[in-house]
Each structure stands twice: as structure tokens, then as C-alpha cells.
N, C-alpha and C positions, 0 to 999 in steps of 0.2 A: 782577797780572792783574785785569782789569776785571770788576765781578758787575753783574747788572742784575736787578731784581726786577719778575717779573710775578706779578700777584696775589697767592697767598700761598708763592710759591715764588721762590729766588733761583739765580740760574744764573752761570757764570764763563765765561770765553772757554777755547775749546776749539779751534777752527781759525779761524786771523787770516783777514782778508780777503784779503791779500796770496797766501797760500796755497790759498785757494778759486780766486784766477783764475789760478794756476799750474795747477792742476789742469784747470780747464775750457781752457786753452790746450793742454794735452797730449791732452784728449780730442777737441777739436776739431782738432788736427793730423791726430790717427789717423782722424777721420773724413773731413776732406779729403782724404786718401791714399786710403782707400777709396772716395768718391764721385767723385773726381776724374774727368773725363769723362762721367758719365754720362748718358746719353741720356734718361732720364724724370726727371721733377721731384719727388722724395721729399716726403713730406708731415710736419713737425714735428707731433707731436702733444705740445702743453703740456697737463699734466694740472694742472689747477687745483685750489686755490689755491696749492699749494705751490711749485709747478714756476715760476711764473713770471719769478722774478729769474734763475735759472739757464737758463730757455728763452731769455729776453733776451740774456743774455750769451754763451751759446753760439752763438746766430743772428748775432751781430755777428763772429765770427770763421769761420763758415762760408763756403767760397769756391765753393760750388756753387748752384744755383737750389733753392729749396725753398720749400713752402707752409705757412703755418702754421694749424693745426686746433686746436681745445681742446676737453676734455671734463671735467667734473668728476664726481668721484668721492669717496667719504667712507668713512671706516672708523676715525675714532679719537674719541675722547671723553677730555677730559683729557690723562692723559699716557699712556694706553695704546690699542692697538688694541683694535676691539669683536669682532673678527673675521670681522663681515661687511661687505663692501663694497657702498654703496648707488651707483646713479647718480643724481647731483644735477641733472646737465644731459649732455645728449646730445652727441654730434659736430656741432660746427658746421659741417660741410661735407661732401658724399660723398667716401668714400676707395674706391670700389668701383674694382679693378683697380691699387690704386697701392702702392707701397712706403711704409710708415708707418712711423716713428723715434719711439718711446714715448720722451717727455721725461719722465722722474721726479725729484722731488727727493730721495726715498730710497726703498730697497727695504730692507723688513725679513723679515716672515713670508713675503713673495711673494705672498700670496692677491691682491693689487691687479694685479699684473702677469698673473697667472692669468686673472684676470676681465677685465682690459683685451684681453689676446689673443685670448679669445673673442668679446668685444663687436666686435673688428676684423674678426675671422673672420667672424663673422654679417654684418657690414657690406660681404664682400666686398673685405676688403684683400687685394692680392698677395703681401705678406709684412710681416711685423711684426718690428722690430728694438728691442732695449731701450737707451736709454743713461739712466744713472741718476748723479746728483751723488755719492750717498752710496750705499754697500751695507755692511748688519750682516750678516756670514755668519753668526754665532751664532745669530741669531732666524730665519733662512731655514730654514721647514720645508715648502717645495714645490721641486719641480724646475723652477725656472726658468734661461732661458740668458739672461744679461746680456751684451750684445755689446761695450758699452762703459761702464765705471764710472770715476768720477773719484778716489774717495776710500773707501777702506775703514775702517770705524770699528767700536769695541766696539758692545756690546747697551747702550747710554747712550739718555735720553732728552734730546734736543737741538732747541734753537729757532735762530730767526735766518735770515738769507737766504733765506726763504720759508718757512721752517718756523715752525708756531706753537704756542703752549700755549693752548687754549681760544680760538682766534683771534686772539690778539697775540703780538708778539714775531717777525712776518715781516719787517717793516721795519728790523730789526738787520743791519747788514752784515756782521758776523763770525758765524761759529756757537760757539752757547754749549751748556755741558752742566748738566745738575742739580748743584747745588751742596750736597751733602749731609754 
């Protein structure tokens, strides 16, 4: 099992790249089935910075036309959520009257999704759908509907494949868990 050191913490391999790719294949297949033949052009909303890798891999597999828009929200410091969601960068394009597919790296407390759905509603989105690479059901305290979940995981701190520890580790192709 491979280990990596990021600042003061050691992480061990948790979800290998091949399993991540298979999970993305499965989610894309479901989305393609649901959106096949759609008349509108849905918006894929990449939630920066964590969702960059997931969004890129997902987009390569989608067989329907879609537009890419980004937003940057922050709620983490170190290894924990601050409980506050802050908009660090607004929507990069208008979404009024559009169907928006929120592409998240991870849903844990659900606070970010609740905040995002409100931002999209305020911006005039016709509908918002949630697609997440990772979901931590044990730590979800909000009532949020997740339309597409690639992988459910326990409530552990993880890095890699877009997820960071104090802004490093995003470039790791596997997902690692804290090794304590």
C-alpha cells in the first residue's frame, strides 16, 4: 500500500485510480441514459477547486451536449469543515432558465449543496441536479437529494484526485486516507 506525506500528515491508498475510473464510467452511463435526446443544453457546474479532475473525467464520457460553468466555494480549513460556506468566485456564466448539473468532488455535511442550490435558485436556474464523486452518508446533516453518487465512503479525511489537505495533494491520481 502506497503512502504519501503531505505537510505533517501521512496518508495511505484508499481508492485506487482504476476504481475511481470505473465509478465515473458508471455515473456517466446513468447520466447518458437520463439525458439522451434532451432538447436543452444542460450546464455542468464545476465546483472549484476540488471537482476539476472529476468534472474533466466525467465530461469526456458524456454523450449529450453540455456547457461548462464554474463556481468556487470554500468551507474547509486543514482537515475539517468550518461549517461556513463562502463564495470565493461567483458563477462564470449566466444560468437563468437552464438545467444545472452540480459536479462535486465530495458531499459530507451537505452544507455546500444547500448553499449551492440557493445560489442557483437565486440566479434563475430552472432545475439543479447533484452529481458527486464521493458521498459520506455518516456526516451528512442536511436533507439533500443527490441524483448521482459515484462512491459512498466512511467519514474519513481523504486527499487526492482533486481533494486537498491545505491546498496540496490534489494532483494525486489515487484517493488517499489519513493513516493514523
